[in-house]
C-alpha positions in Angstrom: 0.5 12.8 32.9 3.2 12.3 30.5 3.6 8.5 31.8 -0.2 7.9 31.7 -0.4 9.2 27.9 2.6 7.2 27.1 1.2 3.8 28.6 -1.9 4.6 26.6 -0.2 5.1 23.1 1.7 2.2 23.7 -1.2 0.2 24.4 -2.9 1.2 21.3 0.2 1.2 19.2 0.7 -2.6 20.2 -2.8 -3.6 19.8 -2.7 -2.9 15.9 0.0 -5.6 15.7 -2.1 -8.2 17.5 -4.3 -10.2 16.0 -7.3 -9.9 18.5 -10.7 -10.3 17.3 -13.8 -9.9 19.5 -16.0 -13.2 19.0 -18.7 -11.1 18.9 -17.1 -9.9 15.5 -16.5 -13.6 14.3 -18.7 -14.4 11.3 -19.5 -17.8 9.7 -17.5 -17.8 6.6 -19.2 -17.6 3.3 -21.3 -20.7 2.9 -23.6 -21.5 0.2 -27.2 -21.5 1.5 -27.9 -24.9 3.6 -30.9 -26.8 2.2 -32.1 -29.7 0.6 -29.8 -29.0 -2.8 -26.9 -28.7 -0.3 -27.5 -31.9 1.3 -28.0 -33.8 -2.0 -24.9 -32.6 -3.3 -22.7 -33.4 0.1 -24.3 -37.0 0.0 -23.1 -37.2 -3.7 -19.8 -36.0 -2.9 -19.5 -38.1 0.1 -20.4 -41.3 -1.8 -17.8 -40.4 -4.7 -15.2 -40.2 -2.1 -16.2 -43.6 -0.4 -15.9 -45.2 -3.5 -12.6 -43.5 -4.5 -11.1 -44.3 -1.1 -12.3 -48.3 -1.3 -10.4 -48.6 -4.7 -7.2 -47.6 -2.6 -4.9 -50.4 -1.3 -5.4 -51.8 2.0 -2.4 -49.7 3.4 -3.5 -46.4 1.7 -7.0 -47.0 3.0 -6.1 -47.4 6.5 -3.6 -44.4 6.3 -6.5 -41.9 4.8 -9.0 -43.1 7.3 -6.9 -42.8 10.3 -5.5 -39.2 9.1 -8.4 -37.8 7.7 -11.7 -39.8 9.3 -10.3 -39.9 12.7 -8.0 -36.8 12.7 -4.6 -38.7 13.8 -1.2 -37.1 13.7 1.4 -38.8 11.4 3.2 -40.1 14.4 -0.3 -41.5 16.1 -0.8 -43.4 12.5 2.5 -44.8 12.2 2.1 -46.4 15.8 -1.0 -47.8 14.9 0.1 -49.1 11.6 3.5 -50.3 13.0 5.5 -48.0 10.2 7.8 -44.9 10.7 6.6 -41.4 10.3 8.3 -41.2 7.1 6.7 -44.1 5.8 3.3 -42.8 6.5 3.8 -39.3 5.1 5.1 -41.1 1.8 2.1 -43.5 2.1 -0.8 -40.4 2.6 1.0 -38.6 -0.5 0.3 -41.4 -2.5 -3.1 -41.9 -1.3 -4.0 -38.4 -2.0 -2.4 -38.4 -5.2 -4.3 -41.2 -6.4 -7.5 -40.0 -5.0 -6.9 -36.9 -7.1 -6.7 -38.9 -10.1 -9.8 -41.0 -9.5 -12.2 -37.8 -8.7 -13.9 -35.9 -11.4 -12.4 -32.3 -11.9 -15.2 -30.6 -10.0 -14.5 -32.4 -6.7 -10.9 -31.5 -7.0 -10.4 -28.3 -5.0 
């Protein structure tokens, strides 16, 4: 009986430290109501971002598109662009900083 009690106690003790969440408990993050207003705002944001990306240099454009639109890793982007990983990281950093300076304050964040 003592062994069984200790096993159950150990199970529940260790359960507190594990980050297990039942999928039934997962909820959508708090998002504003989807609707026509949200669609218009998203379209305006996307248009503004596209204009800003187009104003970057060609290498920075390619880096941003590969990394953020295609979701490639730094190594994959470096292979495609024929550069080293460190160069891609620096190129991405400069591109993101340039975009941040070009975008209105309400889109930064």
